[in-house]
N, C-alpha and C positions, 0 to 999 in steps of 0.2 A: 499355522492353525492348519487343522487336518481337514481333509474332504467333508468329515462327516460331521464336523461341529458348526452350528449354524453359529455365521457373523454376528455382532449384538446388538437388540432389537428390542421393543417392546411394542409389542402390536396393542396391546391394553391403554397404553397412555397415546396412542396413535387415535387409536377409534372413540378413546375418552376425551381425546383434544378436538374433533370434529363434531362429537354429542353434543357438548359444550359451546361450540357455536349454534348450532344448531338449537338448542335448546333456549339459549339467550338471545338470540334472536339477530345478532350479532360478530362481528369480529372486536375487541379491543385492540386499539392503535398499537400498543405495547407488546400484544400477540400477534399479530399481524404482522408485525415488523420485525421478529424473532425467527419467523418459522418460512421457511422455502420450500416447493413442491419436492424437492429433489433429496429430501432430506427424509423423507419417510420412507422406512423399508419398503413396506407394503403399495405394490405399484397403483393399487386401485384409491389405497388412502390420499397417495399424493394427487391425485386426479381429482379427486373430490376436493381437496385443500385448494389448488386452484380454480376450482372452478367457486368455489366460496369467495375467495380473494376477488376475483374476478365482480365477483356480487356488491363485495364492500367495497372496491375501489371504485367503482360506476355508485356507490349511497343504496342503494335498492337492499329492502329488507332482505334477512339471511331465514330460510323456515323448510322445514321441508317441501314446500309447494315449488319455492322459488329455487333450491337447491335442483329438484328435480328436473326443474325445467330448463336450468345452465348449463346440468348434464346433456339433456337431452342434445339441445342446440345445438352442441359438441362433437352430437353423436356418442359419447361415451355410458350411455345411461346403462346400458347391458351389460360396458363393459367393467363398469363397476358391481355388478350385480345387482342393479335394478334397486328397484323403492325399496324391497324388502331387506337391501342391503342400509339404506339409508334408514331406516327403522331401526336398525340393530345399531347403528352409529349411538342414536340419543337413546337406549337401554344401557349403552354400554360407558356412558357418563354418571358418575353418582350424585358430582354438585358443577354447575358449568363456574364457581368462585375459584373453584382448581386451574380455571384454563392455565396460568402463566405455570403452574406445575408441572402439569402434562406438555407445555411448549418446552418448557428447558429439559423434560427426559427425553423428547423428541431431537432436538439438537443435541444433547448428549451422545444416544445413540448413534445419530449421521457423524459423529465429530470419532467416534472410538472404529466405529467401520473405515472412515477414510487411512485414521491411524495405522491402522491394520494392512489396508492396500499400499501407504509406505512402506512399512514396515518389509513390505513381500516384494516392492521393487526394490529395496535398499540389500536384502539378503540376494536376488539377482545379479545386482551390480556388484557387492561384493566379492562373488565368486567368479567373475571376470576379471582373469589379471592381469589384460591387458589394459585397464582401466585404471589411471592414476588413484590413487587409494584419496587426494585430496578431493579430486572430480568426487566421488563417490559421496563424500561428507556433505561438501557444495548441495549436492543434486538433493540432499537428505535432507541440511538444513531449508532449500530453497520449497522443499515441497510441505515442510513443518509452516512455515510460513505464509504459504498458499493455501494451507489449510484453516489456520487462523482467519487470514482475509475473507476466507467462504464464510466466514459465519460473521463477519465485520458486515460484506458486504446484504447477507441477509435484512441487515438492522437498517440502511440508508437512506431509502425509501420513504419519506413521510410528505403525505398532503398535508395542505392547511389545513382541512378538515378534520384530518385526525390529530394534528396536533391542539385544533381550539380542545377538541373534546378532552385530550390528554390534562392541557393547561388546567379545564373546566376542574377537573377531574381532583387535580392537584391541591385548587383550591378548596375543596371542599374537604380534602386530607386533612388540609393545613388547620383548616378552621375548627376539626375536632379534635386535632393535635394527635395524628396518626404519621404526620411526616419527619421520617430519620433523623434529628438534628445531625449540624454538621460535625466536624471531630473537632473537639475545645482544644487550645496546647495548654490552659494552664495560667495562662497571666491574664487579668481581666481586661487589660488595654483592648490587648489586642483582639478576645473575643469579643469585643464588644462591636468593634470594627469589622470583622470577618463574619461575626454570626455562627463562628465555626467553619472551618475548611469544607466547600464544598465538593463533594464528590464530582470527577472529570476535571479538575482546574490544576495549573502548575501553576506554583505558587514560589517567586525568587528568594531569598536572605541573600543580601549582598555585606559584604564588608572588607577592610583590610585584613594582614593577617593578624593574629593577636588580639580581638577585640571580643573574642568568644561566642563566635557562630556555632561553631560544629555545639559544644555547649549547650547550648541553647536548643539547636534541632534534635541534640540526644535527649532532654527534658521533655520535648513537647513529643517523642516516642513514648518517654516510659509513662507520660501523662496520660496520652491515649493508652497504653498498654496497662496502666490502673484501672481504665473503667471495659474494659477485658473489651478491647479492640484491639484484632490480630493488629501488628503492624513491621513494617522493615526497616532499617536505616541502611543504605546500599552504602560503604566508605571504600572509596576509592585513595585516601591521603593517611588512614593510620592503620596497622594492621590491628583484627576485630579484638586481638584478646590485649595489646597493650590500651585500647578505647575502653573496654569492659575495665579492668583493672583500675585504671585514673578514676574512671565515672563511679567506679565503685567505692572508691578510698574517699571519694569528694561525698557521697553519700551517705557514706558510715563515719563523715567526721574529721577526716585524720587526711595528713597529705599522702600523696601518689608516694613522695620521696621515702617514707616510713615504711613502705608496701616493700618497693623496692628494694630497700637495704636490710629489711627485718627487723625496721626499728619499732614493728608494732607493740605496744603492753596489752595488760590484760584488757581493759576496757575496749582499745581498739580493735579485739579479735573479737569480743564481745558484740558491737557493733556491725562488725563487718559478717558477722555471723548471721544478724538479723538481716541486712541488707540484700544476703545470699540468699536465706529462705522468701524474702518477699519478692526476690527476681525470679525465682525459681518458679513461682506462681502467674510469672507474667505471659502475655500470647507476645512476643518479640523475639526479634532473629535481627543481627548483625550479618550483613553480606561481603564477604570479602571478595571484591570487586575489580581488584588489578587486575589489567588486559580486555575485563570485560566491555564491549559493546553493549550499547541499550538492547539491540534482540536478545543478546546471552540473557542481562540484568530479568527479562522481560519472562524468558521462562524458568527462571532462577521462582519469578513472584509469583507465577500461575500454579505456582506448589505448596505454595502457603494459603489456605483452605479461610474463609471469607476475609481475604486480608481488607483493612479499613484504610490503613494511611503508610505511606512511603517519603523517607530523608535520603535525596541522594547528597553527600559528600566528597569534590564537589564539582560544580557544570562541567569546569574547564581542565579538568583529569580525566573525561571519558574519553576514550581511545576511540577513531573512526577513521572513515574518512575525508581525504582534504592535503591541500597540500601547504597549507598554512594554520595556525591555532586560529584565526578568524574563519576560514572555513570549515574545518573541525567544531567551532565550536557550535557555529549556527545551524551543520545538521544536526548536532548532538540536541542543541536548544527546541529544533520542531520533531525529533524523533520522543524527548521526552515528554512533550508536550501531547503529542497523539500517544504516547503509553498511557498517560493520565487519561483520556478520554476511551481508551479501547480498555482499562481496566476500571473504568468506573471506579477512581480513589482520588481523594488529593493527592498531590505529590508536592514536597517544599527540597527546593534542589538549591542549594550552599551554591553559592557565586563570587567570586575573589574580586574586588575594585582594582582599578589602575591608580598607580601611585601619584595619579593629580591631583589626587583629594588631598594628600601630607602637604602638598605647597599651597593650599588655602589656609588662612588664618583661624578661621572656625572649623575645621575641615568635614564639613557637611557636604557628604553625598548626593549626588542626583544622578540623573538616568542615563546623562550621557558617559557615566563615571563605570557603567557596566563593564568591564574588560574583554577588549575581543571582538565583541558582537554587537552590534545594534539590534541585530534577530533576536535576542534574550528579551529585550523589553517590548519587543511586537507579539513574540509568542506567549509571555507570562500573564497570567489574569491577575495577579499583583504582585508587587515589586516591595520589598520592603528593606529599609539601610539602617543598619547598626554601626554608630560612631563613637567615639569617645575625644572629650576635649583637655583634661588632664591627664598626666600620666599617674600610673598606678604605685603607689605606695607601699611595697612588701605583699603582704597576704591581706592588705585590710579592701574593706569593700569601697569600690568606687561605681560613680555613675558614669552611665553608656545611655548613648542617645537612641532614640529610635524614631524612624519615621516611614509614612507609605506612600511610595512615589507614585503610586500606579495600584488602581483598585477594581476591575472592572463590574463589580457587583455590589462595590459598598463605597458609601466613602473614604476619602483620607484622611490621615490623622496624624501626632504625633506625639510624642513624652518620652519621661527619663525613670529608665530603669535602673535599678542597683543590683551590681555585679558581686556576687560573693569568689572570688577566684579559691578559694579555698572549701569552698563546698561545689563548685561550677553551677553557682544557681542565679537565676534571674527574678526579683521583684519590682514589683511596682512603685516607683518612687515620685509618684505625680506627674499628671500630664498636663498638659500646655493650651 
C-alpha cells in the first residue's frame, strides 16, 4: 500500500453508529458486544464509543447530556470536539434501526486494516533471507488467527442484564415469526426432533462403514442448497469428483457403474442433463480437504458468502496434533465445535463407530461406541446413530434404523428409514 493511500475506513459508518446510540437512548446488547473502541479509525470516535460503552455497562441512560458528562469526567470532551461534535453525530445517523449494519461496517474496516498491517509485516519477513521460509509462513498464519480471535473477543463479554434484554427481544421476534428457522434436512422425523439445525451447533452422525452416512449427509446438503441456503460439504474421505459423479448418477436414476463404463443410454443422458442443470443453480460447494486441518478449513469456509450449513466427512480423518488417534480426534472435536460457534452455523460431522457394535445381536450403537474419543460425546450438541439389522439384497431398498443418542436442545427419538442404494436416498419408513 503506497503512503498516499488511506487505509480502509468508513467515517460515515462510525459517526452513524455513535449517532444511533445517542438517538436510541441505549446500546443494543448485540451491537455493544460486536464493536470495541479500538476498531474505530478516527481516534475521537473510539473515545466517544468507549464512554458510551461505560454508560451501557453501568445501566445508565445514553443521550447527549450523559455522553457529554461521561467524556468530561474522563477529561476527553474537548479532545473529541466538544458538545458541537456530539450534536453532529446525531445528524449523521439516518436511522437508529440500522445500528447493526453500521457496527458490521466498522468491524469490517478494522479487519481490513489489520490484514494490511499483517501483509506489510509478511513482506518485510519475506525479504529477510536469513529467516527460514517456514517461519515466515507460520508467523503469517499466526497473525491471521490472532486477527480473527480479536474480532471474536469483542463479542465475549455479556452481562446478565444484556442477555435478559436480548432474550426478551428474541421471544418477541419468535412470536411475530421473525426468527430465521433452523436448517431443515428434508427428512420429517429428523426435522421434527431438531426443529432444524440450529446455528452454532456441532452435530454428529455416526455409523459403521457402508451404512449410508455419507449419502445421507450429502442429501442434507443438497436439500439445504435447494432452499437457497449456501452450504459446503468438506470431504476428507472421497475425492470431490468421485463424490459428485456417484451422487449425480444416483440422482439421475442409474448406477455409478454405468457412468464409469460408458454404458448410459439416451434416457440416462437426459436425466443426467436435467440433474446437471438443477445442480448448477445450487449454492453448494465440495471442499477437497485432504491434509487440511480445521484452521485451514475455516479459511476456505470464510470465503463462502452467507454460508448457512456445513458437513464434514469424517471427523476421525481430520489431521492434527497428537501422538495417538485418541488425542488427535479429541482435539479436532473441540476445534470443530469452536468452528461452528465462531461461524454461527450448524455443522454436521460424520463419525465412524467402533467394531464393538457388530458383536451385538441387535447391532444397535450407543454413545460408548463413538470411536477413539469420548470427547466427541461431550462436545456434540446432537449425536445421531445409523445402523441396519439386515444384510442388503442387491440394489433393493432396505430398512435402516436411526436414533438420537443425545440432543442438547430437544427430545430424543428413534425411527426407521428406508435406504434406496440405487438413488442413494433415505425416506421415512415409520417411527417407533
